[in-house]
Backbone as XML, in Angstrom:
<?xml version="1.0"?>
<chain id="A" units="angstrom">
  <residue number="1" name="UNK">
    <atom name="N" x="3.317" y="247.659" z="31.485"/>
    <atom name="CA" x="4.217" y="248.343" z="32.338"/>
    <atom name="C" x="3.601" y="249.681" z="32.706"/>
  </residue>
  <residue number="2" name="UNK">
    <atom name="N" x="3.883" y="250.133" z="33.923"/>
    <atom name="CA" x="3.370" y="251.407" z="34.424"/>
    <atom name="C" x="4.518" y="252.311" z="34.875"/>
  </residue>
  <residue number="3" name="UNK">
    <atom name="N" x="4.303" y="253.620" z="34.767"/>
    <atom name="CA" x="5.184" y="254.553" z="35.462"/>
    <atom name="C" x="4.792" y="254.486" z="36.937"/>
  </residue>
  <residue number="4" name="UNK">
    <atom name="N" x="5.712" y="254.770" z="37.833"/>
    <atom name="CA" x="5.370" y="254.724" z="39.258"/>
    <atom name="C" x="4.319" y="255.766" z="39.610"/>
  </residue>
  <residue number="5" name="UNK">
    <atom name="N" x="4.343" y="256.897" z="38.928"/>
    <atom name="CA" x="3.319" y="257.918" z="39.104"/>
    <atom name="C" x="2.124" y="257.552" z="38.232"/>
  </residue>
  <residue number="6" name="UNK">
    <atom name="N" x="0.945" y="257.675" z="38.779"/>
    <atom name="CA" x="-0.273" y="257.318" z="38.047"/>
    <atom name="C" x="-0.737" y="258.501" z="37.190"/>
  </residue>
  <residue number="7" name="UNK">
    <atom name="N" x="-0.114" y="258.666" z="36.020"/>
    <atom name="CA" x="-0.465" y="259.776" z="35.133"/>
    <atom name="C" x="-1.839" y="259.539" z="34.513"/>
  </residue>
  <residue number="8" name="UNK">
    <atom name="N" x="-2.644" y="260.579" z="34.466"/>
    <atom name="CA" x="-3.990" y="260.483" z="33.892"/>
    <atom name="C" x="-3.968" y="260.501" z="32.367"/>
  </residue>
  <residue number="9" name="UNK">
    <atom name="N" x="-2.907" y="261.131" z="31.780"/>
    <atom name="CA" x="-2.810" y="261.241" z="30.322"/>
    <atom name="C" x="-1.395" y="260.954" z="29.854"/>
  </residue>
  <residue number="10" name="UNK">
    <atom name="N" x="-1.285" y="260.586" z="28.579"/>
    <atom name="CA" x="0.014" y="260.376" z="27.958"/>
    <atom name="C" x="0.780" y="261.701" z="27.909"/>
  </residue>
  <residue number="11" name="UNK">
    <atom name="N" x="0.063" y="262.790" z="27.694"/>
    <atom name="CA" x="0.682" y="264.114" z="27.663"/>
    <atom name="C" x="1.365" y="264.417" z="29.000"/>
  </residue>
  <residue number="12" name="UNK">
    <atom name="N" x="0.731" y="264.057" z="30.105"/>
    <atom name="CA" x="1.319" y="264.291" z="31.426"/>
    <atom name="C" x="2.603" y="263.473" z="31.596"/>
  </residue>
  <residue number="13" name="UNK">
    <atom name="N" x="2.620" y="262.243" z="31.084"/>
    <atom name="CA" x="3.835" y="261.427" z="31.129"/>
    <atom name="C" x="4.941" y="262.085" z="30.318"/>
  </residue>
  <residue number="14" name="UNK">
    <atom name="N" x="4.616" y="262.535" z="29.101"/>
    <atom name="CA" x="5.613" y="263.187" z="28.247"/>
    <atom name="C" x="6.218" y="264.409" z="28.932"/>
  </residue>
  <residue number="15" name="UNK">
    <atom name="N" x="5.379" y="265.221" z="29.565"/>
    <atom name="CA" x="5.859" y="266.419" z="30.264"/>
    <atom name="C" x="6.784" y="266.041" z="31.411"/>
  </residue>
  <residue number="16" name="UNK">
    <atom name="N" x="6.436" y="265.009" z="32.150"/>
    <atom name="CA" x="7.267" y="264.574" z="33.270"/>
    <atom name="C" x="8.632" y="264.083" z="32.791"/>
  </residue>
  <residue number="17" name="UNK">
    <atom name="N" x="8.652" y="263.338" z="31.686"/>
    <atom name="CA" x="9.918" y="262.811" z="31.151"/>
    <atom name="C" x="10.812" y="263.945" z="30.656"/>
  </residue>
  <residue number="18" name="UNK">
    <atom name="N" x="10.221" y="265.032" z="30.159"/>
    <atom name="CA" x="11.027" y="266.194" z="29.747"/>
    <atom name="C" x="11.818" y="266.766" z="30.912"/>
  </residue>
  <residue number="19" name="UNK">
    <atom name="N" x="11.290" y="266.609" z="32.128"/>
    <atom name="CA" x="11.942" y="267.138" z="33.327"/>
    <atom name="C" x="12.910" y="266.155" z="33.970"/>
  </residue>
  <residue number="20" name="UNK">
    <atom name="N" x="13.004" y="264.955" z="33.433"/>
    <atom name="CA" x="13.933" y="263.959" z="33.967"/>
    <atom name="C" x="13.322" y="262.574" z="33.914"/>
  </residue>
  <residue number="21" name="UNK">
    <atom name="N" x="14.147" y="261.535" z="34.135"/>
    <atom name="CA" x="13.665" y="260.155" z="34.080"/>
    <atom name="C" x="12.533" y="259.898" z="35.082"/>
  </residue>
  <residue number="22" name="UNK">
    <atom name="N" x="11.604" y="259.037" z="34.676"/>
    <atom name="CA" x="10.439" y="258.699" z="35.494"/>
    <atom name="C" x="10.536" y="257.218" z="35.873"/>
  </residue>
  <residue number="23" name="UNK">
    <atom name="N" x="10.591" y="256.886" z="37.167"/>
    <atom name="CA" x="10.647" y="255.478" z="37.582"/>
    <atom name="C" x="9.429" y="254.698" z="37.093"/>
  </residue>
  <residue number="24" name="UNK">
    <atom name="N" x="9.643" y="253.406" z="36.830"/>
    <atom name="CA" x="8.566" y="252.563" z="36.322"/>
    <atom name="C" x="8.666" y="251.167" z="36.915"/>
  </residue>
  <residue number="25" name="UNK">
    <atom name="N" x="7.603" y="250.396" z="36.729"/>
    <atom name="CA" x="7.567" y="249.023" z="37.237"/>
    <atom name="C" x="6.638" y="248.171" z="36.387"/>
  </residue>
  <residue number="26" name="UNK">
    <atom name="N" x="6.802" y="246.873" z="36.527"/>
    <atom name="CA" x="5.942" y="245.899" z="35.850"/>
    <atom name="C" x="5.201" y="245.126" z="36.926"/>
  </residue>
  <residue number="27" name="UNK">
    <atom name="N" x="3.867" y="245.300" z="37.030"/>
    <atom name="CA" x="3.125" y="244.552" z="38.046"/>
    <atom name="C" x="2.997" y="243.078" z="37.685"/>
  </residue>
  <residue number="28" name="UNK">
    <atom name="N" x="2.664" y="242.272" z="38.657"/>
    <atom name="CA" x="2.405" y="240.859" z="38.408"/>
    <atom name="C" x="3.658" y="240.015" z="38.418"/>
  </residue>
  <residue number="29" name="UNK">
    <atom name="N" x="3.586" y="238.835" z="37.826"/>
    <atom name="CA" x="4.687" y="237.880" z="37.909"/>
    <atom name="C" x="5.916" y="238.260" z="37.080"/>
  </residue>
  <residue number="30" name="UNK">
    <atom name="N" x="5.824" y="239.280" z="36.241"/>
    <atom name="CA" x="6.949" y="239.655" z="35.385"/>
    <atom name="C" x="7.759" y="240.807" z="35.950"/>
  </residue>
  <residue number="31" name="UNK">
    <atom name="N" x="7.419" y="241.313" z="37.116"/>
    <atom name="CA" x="8.074" y="242.495" z="37.668"/>
    <atom name="C" x="8.510" y="242.260" z="39.083"/>
  </residue>
  <residue number="32" name="UNK">
    <atom name="N" x="8.864" y="243.295" z="39.787"/>
    <atom name="CA" x="8.603" y="244.688" z="39.452"/>
    <atom name="C" x="9.653" y="245.340" z="38.554"/>
  </residue>
  <residue number="33" name="UNK">
    <atom name="N" x="10.843" y="244.736" z="38.430"/>
    <atom name="CA" x="11.909" y="245.349" z="37.640"/>
    <atom name="C" x="11.558" y="245.355" z="36.153"/>
  </residue>
  <residue number="34" name="UNK">
    <atom name="N" x="12.005" y="246.404" z="35.465"/>
    <atom name="CA" x="11.806" y="246.531" z="34.023"/>
    <atom name="C" x="13.186" y="246.603" z="33.378"/>
  </residue>
  <residue number="35" name="UNK">
    <atom name="N" x="13.455" y="245.725" z="32.422"/>
    <atom name="CA" x="14.752" y="245.710" z="31.741"/>
    <atom name="C" x="14.905" y="246.925" z="30.838"/>
  </residue>
  <residue number="36" name="UNK">
    <atom name="N" x="16.155" y="247.283" z="30.558"/>
    <atom name="CA" x="16.436" y="248.372" z="29.625"/>
    <atom name="C" x="15.909" y="248.022" z="28.241"/>
  </residue>
  <residue number="37" name="UNK">
    <atom name="N" x="15.445" y="249.043" z="27.520"/>
    <atom name="CA" x="14.975" y="248.839" z="26.155"/>
    <atom name="C" x="13.625" y="249.483" z="25.920"/>
  </residue>
  <residue number="38" name="UNK">
    <atom name="N" x="13.000" y="249.086" z="24.832"/>
    <atom name="CA" x="11.707" y="249.635" z="24.424"/>
    <atom name="C" x="10.584" y="248.822" z="25.054"/>
  </residue>
  <residue number="39" name="UNK">
    <atom name="N" x="9.576" y="249.522" z="25.601"/>
    <atom name="CA" x="8.448" y="248.863" z="26.268"/>
    <atom name="C" x="7.157" y="249.602" z="25.979"/>
  </residue>
  <residue number="40" name="UNK">
    <atom name="N" x="6.048" y="248.917" z="26.191"/>
    <atom name="CA" x="4.729" y="249.548" z="26.137"/>
    <atom name="C" x="4.348" y="249.954" z="27.551"/>
  </residue>
  <residue number="41" name="UNK">
    <atom name="N" x="3.835" y="251.164" z="27.673"/>
    <atom name="CA" x="3.404" y="251.705" z="28.955"/>
    <atom name="C" x="1.926" y="252.062" z="28.819"/>
  </residue>
  <residue number="42" name="UNK">
    <atom name="N" x="1.175" y="251.916" z="29.909"/>
    <atom name="CA" x="-0.249" y="252.198" z="29.848"/>
    <atom name="C" x="-0.702" y="252.925" z="31.103"/>
  </residue>
  <residue number="43" name="UNK">
    <atom name="N" x="-1.835" y="253.584" z="30.986"/>
    <atom name="CA" x="-2.362" y="254.287" z="32.143"/>
    <atom name="C" x="-3.789" y="254.709" z="31.897"/>
  </residue>
  <residue number="44" name="UNK">
    <atom name="N" x="-4.452" y="255.196" z="32.903"/>
    <atom name="CA" x="-4.024" y="255.185" z="34.293"/>
    <atom name="C" x="-3.923" y="253.767" z="34.838"/>
  </residue>
  <residue number="45" name="UNK">
    <atom name="N" x="-3.438" y="253.655" z="36.058"/>
    <atom name="CA" x="-3.194" y="252.349" z="36.669"/>
    <atom name="C" x="-4.479" y="251.557" z="36.874"/>
  </residue>
  <residue number="46" name="UNK">
    <atom name="N" x="-4.351" y="250.231" z="36.788"/>
    <atom name="CA" x="-5.430" y="249.313" z="37.122"/>
    <atom name="C" x="-5.846" y="249.580" z="38.573"/>
  </residue>
  <residue number="47" name="UNK">
    <atom name="N" x="-7.095" y="249.583" z="38.932"/>
    <atom name="CA" x="-8.256" y="249.049" z="38.245"/>
    <atom name="C" x="-8.991" y="250.066" z="37.375"/>
  </residue>
  <residue number="48" name="UNK">
    <atom name="N" x="-8.497" y="251.304" z="37.285"/>
    <atom name="CA" x="-9.131" y="252.268" z="36.377"/>
    <atom name="C" x="-8.953" y="251.786" z="34.944"/>
  </residue>
  <residue number="49" name="UNK">
    <atom name="N" x="-9.904" y="252.041" z="34.061"/>
    <atom name="CA" x="-9.739" y="251.613" z="32.668"/>
    <atom name="C" x="-8.598" y="252.375" z="32.003"/>
  </residue>
  <residue number="50" name="UNK">
    <atom name="N" x="-7.782" y="251.667" z="31.257"/>
    <atom name="CA" x="-6.679" y="252.323" z="30.547"/>
    <atom name="C" x="-7.245" y="253.202" z="29.433"/>
  </residue>
  <residue number="51" name="UNK">
    <atom name="N" x="-6.773" y="254.442" z="29.385"/>
    <atom name="CA" x="-7.245" y="255.368" z="28.356"/>
    <atom name="C" x="-6.114" y="255.847" z="27.460"/>
  </residue>
  <residue number="52" name="UNK">
    <atom name="N" x="-4.852" y="255.477" z="27.798"/>
    <atom name="CA" x="-3.733" y="255.845" z="26.933"/>
    <atom name="C" x="-2.677" y="254.750" z="26.966"/>
  </residue>
  <residue number="53" name="UNK">
    <atom name="N" x="-1.915" y="254.688" z="25.887"/>
    <atom name="CA" x="-0.815" y="253.734" z="25.733"/>
    <atom name="C" x="0.343" y="254.480" z="25.098"/>
  </residue>
  <residue number="54" name="UNK">
    <atom name="N" x="1.577" y="254.113" z="25.468"/>
    <atom name="CA" x="2.757" y="254.771" z="24.922"/>
    <atom name="C" x="3.862" y="253.744" z="24.719"/>
  </residue>
  <residue number="55" name="UNK">
    <atom name="N" x="4.732" y="254.017" z="23.783"/>
    <atom name="CA" x="5.961" y="253.256" z="23.629"/>
    <atom name="C" x="7.059" y="254.101" z="24.256"/>
  </residue>
  <residue number="56" name="UNK">
    <atom name="N" x="7.822" y="253.495" z="25.162"/>
    <atom name="CA" x="8.822" y="254.243" z="25.915"/>
    <atom name="C" x="10.168" y="253.532" z="25.883"/>
  </residue>
  <residue number="57" name="UNK">
    <atom name="N" x="11.220" y="254.295" z="26.110"/>
    <atom name="CA" x="12.563" y="253.737" z="26.281"/>
    <atom name="C" x="12.887" y="253.762" z="27.767"/>
  </residue>
  <residue number="58" name="UNK">
    <atom name="N" x="13.362" y="252.616" z="28.282"/>
    <atom name="CA" x="13.691" y="252.484" z="29.697"/>
    <atom name="C" x="15.192" y="252.266" z="29.856"/>
  </residue>
  <residue number="59" name="UNK">
    <atom name="N" x="15.765" y="252.963" z="30.826"/>
    <atom name="CA" x="17.174" y="252.757" z="31.179"/>
    <atom name="C" x="17.285" y="252.810" z="32.691"/>
  </residue>
  <residue number="60" name="UNK">
    <atom name="N" x="17.905" y="251.795" z="33.268"/>
    <atom name="CA" x="18.102" y="251.709" z="34.729"/>
    <atom name="C" x="16.783" y="251.806" z="35.496"/>
  </residue>
  <residue number="61" name="UNK">
    <atom name="N" x="15.713" y="251.202" z="34.967"/>
    <atom name="CA" x="14.434" y="251.178" z="35.658"/>
    <atom name="C" x="13.650" y="252.465" z="35.598"/>
  </residue>
  <residue number="62" name="UNK">
    <atom name="N" x="14.034" y="253.349" z="34.666"/>
    <atom name="CA" x="13.344" y="254.642" z="34.527"/>
    <atom name="C" x="13.024" y="254.929" z="33.068"/>
  </residue>
  <residue number="63" name="UNK">
    <atom name="N" x="11.872" y="255.543" z="32.846"/>
    <atom name="CA" x="11.491" y="255.972" z="31.496"/>
    <atom name="C" x="12.306" y="257.210" z="31.156"/>
  </residue>
  <residue number="64" name="UNK">
    <atom name="N" x="13.080" y="257.123" z="30.066"/>
    <atom name="CA" x="13.936" y="258.252" z="29.672"/>
    <atom name="C" x="13.433" y="258.935" z="28.407"/>
  </residue>
  <residue number="65" name="UNK">
    <atom name="N" x="12.503" y="258.270" z="27.698"/>
    <atom name="CA" x="11.963" y="258.860" z="26.457"/>
    <atom name="C" x="10.620" y="258.234" z="26.131"/>
  </residue>
  <residue number="66" name="UNK">
    <atom name="N" x="9.696" y="259.066" z="25.656"/>
    <atom name="CA" x="8.427" y="258.578" z="25.116"/>
    <atom name="C" x="8.575" y="258.659" z="23.605"/>
  </residue>
  <residue number="67" name="UNK">
    <atom name="N" x="8.609" y="257.503" z="22.947"/>
    <atom name="CA" x="8.897" y="257.479" z="21.514"/>
    <atom name="C" x="7.645" y="257.473" z="20.662"/>
  </residue>
  <residue number="68" name="UNK">
    <atom name="N" x="6.539" y="257.091" z="21.236"/>
    <atom name="CA" x="5.306" y="256.993" z="20.467"/>
    <atom name="C" x="4.095" y="257.137" z="21.334"/>
  </residue>
</chain>
């Protein structure tokens, strides 16, 4: 799963979530909608190599908390 914004670092995602929910999506055949609950998020977006991973809480299609 990805945040709609292509964050370069996990720290940048955490800072953005502190300022409010961050929209997200699931590429490929399982998306684009993301169900409420705990999910793994990765970045930066494909085709760049992923350099960070996070566990996030999603509500109403938006990341509301970075838990790990």
